[in-house]
C-alpha positions as CSV (number, residue, x, y, z in Angstrom):
1,M,0.0,0.0,0.0
2,N,2.7,2.5,-1.1
3,L,1.7,5.1,-3.6
4,S,5.2,6.4,-3.9
5,G,6.2,3.4,-6.0
6,E,3.5,4.2,-8.6
7,L,4.4,7.9,-8.7
8,I,8.1,7.1,-9.1
9,A,7.2,4.7,-11.9
10,I,5.2,7.3,-13.7
11,L,8.0,9.9,-13.3
12,T,10.4,7.2,-14.8
13,T,8.1,6.9,-17.8
14,L,8.0,10.7,-18.2
15,C,11.8,10.9,-18.2
16,W,12.1,8.1,-20.7
17,S,9.4,9.6,-23.0
18,L,11.2,12.9,-23.1
19,G,14.6,11.1,-23.6
20,I,13.5,9.2,-26.7
21,F,13.5,12.5,-28.8
22,P,16.9,13.6,-28.4
23,F,18.1,10.0,-28.8
24,T,16.1,9.6,-32.0
25,E,17.5,12.8,-33.4
26,A,21.1,11.9,-32.6
27,S,20.6,8.4,-34.0
28,K,19.2,9.8,-37.2
29,R,22.3,12.0,-37.6
30,I,25.1,9.5,-37.0
31,G,23.6,6.1,-36.5
32,V,22.5,4.0,-33.4
33,A,25.7,2.3,-32.5
34,P,27.9,5.3,-31.6
35,I,25.1,6.9,-29.7
36,N,24.3,3.8,-27.7
37,Q,28.0,3.1,-26.9
38,F,29.0,6.7,-25.8
39,R,25.9,7.6,-24.0
40,L,26.4,4.6,-21.7
41,L,29.9,5.8,-21.0
42,L,28.7,9.4,-20.4
43,A,26.0,8.2,-18.0
44,W,28.5,6.1,-16.1
45,I,30.8,9.1,-15.7
46,I,28.0,11.2,-14.5
47,I,26.9,8.7,-11.9
48,S,30.4,8.2,-10.8
49,I,30.8,11.9,-10.1
50,I,27.5,11.9,-8.1
51,L,28.6,8.9,-6.0
52,F,32.0,10.4,-5.5
53,F,30.9,13.8,-4.3
54,W,27.4,13.1,-2.9
55,N,28.0,9.8,-1.2
56,D,31.7,10.5,-0.5
57,L,33.0,7.3,-2.0
58,T,36.5,6.9,-3.2
59,I,37.3,5.1,-6.5
60,I,38.5,2.1,-4.6
61,E,35.2,2.1,-2.4
62,L,33.1,2.3,-5.7
63,F,34.6,-0.9,-6.9
64,K,35.1,-2.8,-3.6
65,T,31.7,-2.1,-1.9
66,P,29.6,-4.3,-4.1
67,K,29.7,-8.1,-3.6
68,P,30.4,-10.7,-6.4
69,Y,26.6,-11.4,-6.7
70,H,25.9,-7.7,-7.2
71,Y,28.3,-7.5,-10.1
72,L,26.9,-10.8,-11.5
73,F,23.2,-9.9,-11.6
74,L,23.4,-6.1,-12.0
75,G,26.2,-6.7,-14.6
76,L,23.9,-9.1,-16.6
77,S,21.1,-6.6,-16.3
78,G,23.2,-3.8,-17.7
79,I,24.3,-5.9,-20.7
80,I,20.8,-7.2,-21.4
81,G,18.8,-4.1,-20.7
82,F,21.2,-1.4,-21.8
83,S,23.7,-2.7,-24.3
84,I,21.3,-5.0,-26.2
85,G,17.8,-3.8,-25.2
86,D,18.4,-0.2,-25.8
87,Y,20.3,-0.6,-28.9
88,C,17.3,-2.5,-30.3
89,S,14.8,0.0,-29.1
90,F,16.8,3.0,-30.5
91,T,16.9,1.2,-33.8
92,S,13.2,0.8,-33.6
93,F,12.7,4.5,-32.8
94,K,14.9,5.5,-35.8
95,L,13.0,3.3,-38.3
96,L,9.4,3.7,-37.0
97,G,9.5,6.9,-35.1
98,P,9.2,7.5,-31.4
99,K,5.4,7.0,-31.3
100,L,5.3,3.9,-33.3
101,G,8.5,2.5,-32.0
102,S,7.5,3.0,-28.4
103,L,4.4,0.7,-28.9
104,Y,6.8,-2.3,-28.4
105,T,7.6,-1.4,-24.8
106,T,4.2,-2.9,-24.0
107,F,5.8,-6.4,-24.5
108,A,8.1,-5.6,-21.5
109,P,5.5,-6.4,-18.8
110,G,5.1,-9.9,-20.2
111,A,8.7,-10.6,-20.0
112,A,8.9,-9.1,-16.5
113,L,6.0,-11.1,-15.3
114,L,7.4,-14.4,-16.6
115,I,11.0,-13.8,-15.3
116,G,9.7,-12.4,-11.9
117,Y,7.6,-15.5,-11.6
118,I,10.4,-17.8,-12.3
119,A,13.3,-16.1,-10.6
120,L,11.6,-14.0,-7.7
121,N,8.6,-16.0,-6.9
122,E,6.4,-13.0,-7.6
123,S,2.7,-13.4,-8.3
124,V,0.1,-11.2,-10.1
125,N,-3.5,-12.0,-9.4
126,L,-6.3,-11.9,-11.9
127,I,-7.0,-8.2,-11.4
128,G,-3.3,-7.5,-12.0
129,I,-3.4,-9.5,-15.2
130,L,-6.5,-7.8,-16.4
131,G,-4.9,-4.4,-15.7
132,M,-1.9,-5.3,-17.7
133,L,-4.0,-6.7,-20.6
134,I,-6.2,-3.5,-20.6
135,T,-3.1,-1.3,-20.7
136,V,-1.4,-3.3,-23.5
137,S,-4.6,-3.4,-25.5
138,G,-5.1,0.3,-25.5
139,V,-1.5,1.1,-26.6
140,I,-1.7,-1.6,-29.4
141,W,-5.0,0.0,-30.5
142,L,-3.4,3.3,-30.7
143,T,-0.5,2.2,-32.9
144,L,-2.5,0.0,-35.2
145,S,-4.8,2.8,-36.2
146,K,-4.5,3.5,-39.9
147,K,-4.9,7.3,-39.4
148,D,-2.0,7.3,-36.9
149,S,0.1,5.4,-39.4
150,S,-0.7,8.0,-42.0
151,A,0.3,10.8,-39.7
152,A,3.6,9.2,-39.0
153,L,4.2,8.6,-42.7
154,K,3.8,12.4,-43.3
155,I,6.8,13.2,-41.0
156,G,9.1,10.5,-42.5
157,F,8.4,7.4,-40.4
158,I,7.1,4.2,-41.8
159,R,6.1,0.8,-40.5
160,D,9.1,-1.4,-41.2
161,K,9.4,-5.2,-40.3
162,K,13.0,-4.7,-39.1
163,G,11.8,-1.9,-36.8
164,I,9.1,-4.0,-35.4
165,A,11.5,-6.9,-34.7
166,Y,14.0,-4.6,-33.0
167,G,11.2,-3.0,-30.9
168,I,10.0,-6.4,-29.7
169,L,13.5,-7.7,-28.9
170,G,14.3,-4.4,-27.1
171,A,11.3,-4.7,-24.9
172,L,11.9,-8.2,-24.0
173,C,15.5,-7.4,-23.0
174,Q,14.5,-4.5,-20.9
175,G,11.8,-6.4,-19.0
176,T,14.4,-9.1,-18.3
177,G,17.0,-6.6,-17.3
178,L,14.7,-4.9,-14.8
179,V,14.1,-8.3,-13.1
180,L,17.8,-9.0,-12.9
181,S,18.3,-5.5,-11.3
182,K,15.8,-6.2,-8.7
183,Y,17.4,-9.5,-8.0
184,G,20.9,-8.0,-7.8
185,M,19.6,-5.2,-5.4
186,D,17.1,-6.9,-3.0
187,Y,17.6,-10.6,-2.7
188,Y,20.7,-10.7,-0.5
189,S,21.4,-9.5,2.9
190,D,24.0,-7.0,1.8
191,K,21.6,-4.6,-0.2
192,L,23.3,-2.2,-2.5
193,P,22.1,1.5,-2.7
194,T,20.2,2.4,-5.8
195,M,22.7,4.7,-7.4
196,H,25.5,2.3,-6.9
197,A,23.4,-0.5,-8.6
198,V,22.9,1.9,-11.6
199,W,26.6,2.5,-11.6
200,I,27.3,-1.4,-11.9
201,R,24.7,-1.6,-14.6
202,L,26.3,1.2,-16.7
203,L,29.9,-0.1,-16.1
204,F,29.1,-3.5,-17.6
205,A,26.8,-1.9,-20.3
206,F,29.3,0.5,-21.6
207,S,32.2,-2.0,-21.3
208,A,30.2,-4.6,-23.3
209,A,29.3,-2.1,-26.0
210,F,33.0,-1.0,-26.5
211,I,34.3,-4.6,-26.5
212,V,31.8,-5.6,-29.2
213,S,32.7,-2.5,-31.2
214,A,36.4,-3.3,-31.0
215,F,36.0,-7.0,-32.0
216,A,33.8,-5.9,-34.9
217,G,36.4,-3.4,-36.1
218,K,34.1,-0.4,-35.7
219,L,35.6,1.3,-32.6
220,K,37.3,4.0,-34.6
221,S,34.4,4.6,-36.9
222,N,31.9,4.8,-34.0
223,S,34.2,7.1,-32.0
224,K,34.9,9.7,-34.8
225,P,31.4,11.2,-35.1
226,I,31.2,11.6,-31.3
227,L,34.7,13.1,-30.9
228,T,34.2,15.4,-33.8
229,N,30.6,16.3,-32.8
230,E,29.5,15.3,-36.4
231,K,26.2,17.0,-37.4
232,N,26.0,18.5,-34.0
233,N,24.9,15.3,-32.3
234,L,26.4,15.9,-28.9
235,P,23.8,18.2,-27.4
236,F,21.1,15.6,-28.3
237,M,23.1,12.7,-26.9
238,F,23.8,14.6,-23.6
239,F,20.2,15.6,-22.9
240,G,19.0,12.2,-23.9
241,T,21.6,10.7,-21.5
242,L,20.5,12.8,-18.5
243,L,16.8,11.9,-19.0
244,G,17.3,8.3,-19.8
245,P,20.0,6.2,-18.3
246,V,20.9,8.8,-15.4
247,I,17.6,10.2,-14.1
248,G,15.1,7.7,-15.6
249,V,17.0,4.5,-14.8
250,T,17.8,5.5,-11.4
251,L,14.1,6.3,-10.7
252,S,13.2,2.9,-12.3
253,L,15.2,1.1,-9.7
254,F,13.6,3.1,-6.9
255,A,10.3,2.1,-8.3
256,I,11.0,-1.7,-8.3
257,Q,12.0,-1.6,-4.7
258,T,8.5,-0.8,-3.7
259,L,6.6,-2.5,-6.6
260,E,6.5,-5.9,-8.1
261,V,8.6,-5.8,-11.3
262,A,5.6,-6.7,-13.6
263,V,3.5,-3.9,-12.1
264,A,6.3,-1.4,-12.4
265,Q,7.0,-2.5,-16.0
266,T,3.3,-2.1,-16.9
267,I,3.4,1.5,-15.8
268,F,6.6,2.0,-17.8
269,A,4.6,0.6,-20.9
270,L,2.6,3.8,-20.7
271,L,5.5,5.2,-22.6
272,P,3.6,5.6,-25.9
273,L,0.9,7.6,-24.3
274,F,3.4,10.1,-22.9
275,V,5.2,10.1,-26.3
276,L,2.0,11.0,-28.1
277,P,1.5,14.6,-27.0
278,I,5.3,15.2,-27.1
279,S,5.5,13.9,-30.6
280,F,2.6,16.4,-31.5
281,V,4.7,19.3,-30.1
282,I,8.0,18.3,-31.6
283,Y,7.0,16.9,-35.0
284,K,3.5,18.2,-35.3
285,E,2.2,14.7,-35.6
286,K,-1.6,14.7,-35.5
287,I,-3.5,13.3,-32.5
288,T,-6.5,11.4,-33.7
289,T,-9.8,10.3,-31.9
290,Q,-8.5,6.7,-31.8
291,A,-5.4,7.9,-30.1
292,V,-7.5,9.7,-27.4
293,F,-9.6,6.6,-26.7
294,A,-6.6,4.4,-26.6
295,C,-5.2,6.6,-24.0
296,I,-8.2,6.5,-21.9
297,I,-8.3,2.6,-22.0
298,S,-4.6,2.3,-21.2
299,L,-4.8,4.8,-18.3
300,A,-7.9,2.7,-17.0
301,G,-5.6,-0.4,-17.0
302,V,-3.0,1.4,-14.9
303,L,-5.5,2.6,-12.5
304,L,-6.6,-0.9,-12.1
305,L,-3.2,-2.1,-11.5
306,I,-2.6,0.5,-8.8
307,W,-5.9,-0.4,-7.2
308,R,-4.8,-4.1,-7.2
309,N,-1.4,-3.3,-5.7
310,R,-2.8,-1.1,-2.9
311,F,-5.6,-3.4,-1.7
């Protein structure tokens, strides 16, 4: 019966919604791989500075405080959720556009529910399942609307099978990563502070991204557009990083400490509904009647989830 968890989850969704747009712009300018690689490094540096000055932790303490199981589960969470999941999601946003690409975050609650049931022994009753289904159905209706598809086409985004595949895979990875985060933070006696958990996730995430880039022979080609600020991508990457992996992800880990992962992930799945008005402001993408009704349906599903979680 703690409303703060739901409010934090909603704030998380708002941050991620706003962060999609600068990342989409940056990805359109220089590609997804350089942005995903360097924004993880930038986020890790920012979190390191915060921990160093705010929590008064030395460099040695940053690495020595976490236990091996923290590194294991939070490291896996960072690689699966950030390195793989976000790369897939950004590719989807680039191809489909923020509104259409964000639809596929609705697959994340299913992944979180399944993994949470297997790994954390969490349960969701029939009311909770109904709330998730209502939320997901509303968002799906929004994006399958032909009028919304036409509106997206007018601003240069099309429905693309590759974008759909990347969107689904990204959501599954992010749902799985969130469960691993909760396991790494909460299921041992030596619990790790939330910011420190984010620090570990980002450490493994950017390390994995750079290692893959090096083995693929693309480290130099991925670094050049960032180091030279090609097409003025850095301001977009910086603001996207603050809103996404720094503020948004930190809030998401606070949220899952008071909510079941599947419930938190379902609230995060409201992302397309937040993206809708933002897309109208930035891209002048028309809001249709179907979109309004889809928003009402999905919000009803979230209210049902919150009611189920409080009583």
